[in-house]
C-alpha positions in Angstrom: -4.1 11.5 -22.0 -1.7 8.5 -21.7 1.3 10.9 -21.9 -0.1 13.0 -19.1 -0.6 9.9 -17.0 2.9 8.7 -17.6 4.3 12.2 -16.9 2.3 12.3 -13.6 3.4 8.8 -12.4 7.0 8.8 -13.6 8.3 10.7 -10.5 7.1 7.9 -8.3 9.1 5.3 -10.1 12.2 7.6 -10.3 11.9 8.3 -6.6 11.7 4.6 -5.8 14.8 3.7 -7.8 16.5 6.8 -6.4 16.3 5.3 -2.9 19.0 3.1 -1.4 18.8 -0.6 -1.9 17.8 -1.1 1.7 15.0 1.4 1.5 13.8 -0.2 -1.8 13.9 -3.6 -0.2 12.0 -2.3 2.8 9.3 -0.8 0.6 9.0 -4.0 -1.3 8.8 -6.0 1.9 6.1 -3.6 3.3 4.0 -4.0 0.1 4.5 -7.8 0.1 3.6 -8.3 3.8 0.7 -5.9 3.5 -0.6 -7.9 0.5 -0.3 -11.2 2.4 -2.0 -9.7 5.4 -4.8 -8.4 3.1 -5.3 -11.8 1.5 -5.5 -13.5 4.9 -8.0 -10.8 6.0 -10.2 -11.5 3.0 -9.9 -15.2 3.3 -10.9 -15.1 7.0 -14.1 -13.3 6.1 -15.9 -15.9 3.9 -19.1 -13.8 3.6 -17.1 -10.9 2.0 -15.3 -13.3 -0.3 -18.2 -13.5 -2.8 -18.5 -9.7 -3.4 -15.4 -7.8 -2.4 -13.1 -10.6 -1.4 -12.4 -12.1 -4.9 -11.2 -8.7 -6.4 -9.5 -7.9 -3.1 -7.5 -11.2 -3.1 -6.7 -10.7 -6.8 -5.4 -7.2 -6.2 -3.4 -8.3 -3.2 -1.8 -11.1 -5.2 -1.0 -8.8 -8.0 0.7 -6.4 -5.5 2.6 -9.3 -4.1 3.8 -10.4 -7.5 4.9 -6.9 -8.4 6.7 -6.6 -5.1 8.7 -9.7 -5.9 9.3 -8.9 -9.6 9.7 -5.1 -9.3 11.0 -4.7 -12.8 7.6 -5.8 -14.2 5.6 -3.5 -11.9 3.4 -1.0 -13.7 3.8 2.7 -12.9 0.8 2.9 -10.7 2.3 0.3 -8.4 4.8 3.0 -7.3 2.0 5.5 -6.8 0.0 3.2 -4.5 2.8 2.6 -2.0 1.9 5.7 0.1 -1.8 5.2 -0.5 -1.5 1.7 0.9 0.3 3.0 3.9 -2.4 5.6 4.7 -5.3 3.2 4.0 -3.9 0.5 6.3 -3.2 3.1 9.0 -6.7 4.6 8.8 -8.9 1.5 8.3 -7.0 -0.9 10.4 -6.5 1.8 13.0 -10.3 2.4 13.2 -10.9 -1.4 13.4 -8.4 -1.7 16.3 -10.0 1.3 18.1 -13.4 -0.4 17.6 -12.0 -3.6 19.2 -10.6 -1.6 22.1 -14.1 -0.1 22.7 -15.8 -3.5 22.5 -13.3 -6.2 23.7 -16.0 -8.9 22.9 -15.4 -8.2 19.2 -11.8 -9.5 19.3 -11.4 -12.2 16.7 -9.2 -13.4 13.8 -9.8 -10.2 11.7 -8.8 -8.1 14.7 -5.4 -9.9 14.7 -5.0 -9.1 11.0 -5.8 -5.4 11.7 -3.3 -5.3 14.5 -0.7 -6.9 12.3 -1.4 -4.3 9.6 -0.8 -1.5 12.1 2.4 -3.2 13.2 3.6 -3.2 9.6 2.8 0.5 9.3 4.7 1.2 12.5 7.7 -0.8 11.3 7.9 0.6 7.8 6.5 4.0 8.4 9.8 5.8 8.3 10.7 4.3 5.0 7.3 5.0 3.4 7.4 8.6 4.6 11.0 9.1 3.3 9.8 7.7 0.0 7.0 10.2 -0.1 9.5 13.0 0.6 11.7 11.7 -2.2 8.7 11.7 -4.6 8.0 15.4 -3.7 11.6 16.3 -4.7 11.1 14.7 -8.1 7.8 16.4 -8.8 7.3 19.6 -10.6 3.9 21.5 -10.4 3.1 20.2 -13.9 3.6 16.5 -13.0 1.9 16.5 -9.6 -0.6 13.7 -9.8 -3.0 15.4 -7.4 -3.2 18.4 -9.7 -3.6 16.5 -12.9 -6.5 17.3 -15.1 -7.8 15.1 -17.9 
């Protein structure tokens, strides 16, 4: 099982280190800034800090650490770069649409959501080129979406 996981996630790491230094730096910056933005979002919402916030802050701090010390990053860090991109785009986008529909709901968390969408807009090209690079490294056997345990 562990060998299958490693075979399924290895193309992500290979694709990351196959990118140019500028693109690697941009992806690391995207993940670091998204992590900081996520921590701020959790810390602004004190009521969520008790249930979802503590694990959320911990995960964001781990992602921030791995973005800074990339050589120590586990294999799944490289897999979640594109997942993070899409989750920020979808959930922050829906939150911003909600604020546009109800302008009275504008608050600190809305600013965090807008900043998240701004990060997606700035780093979108690099994340999508990384995803394209990952697809070039994958074979049908190592496609993580097709993996069966």
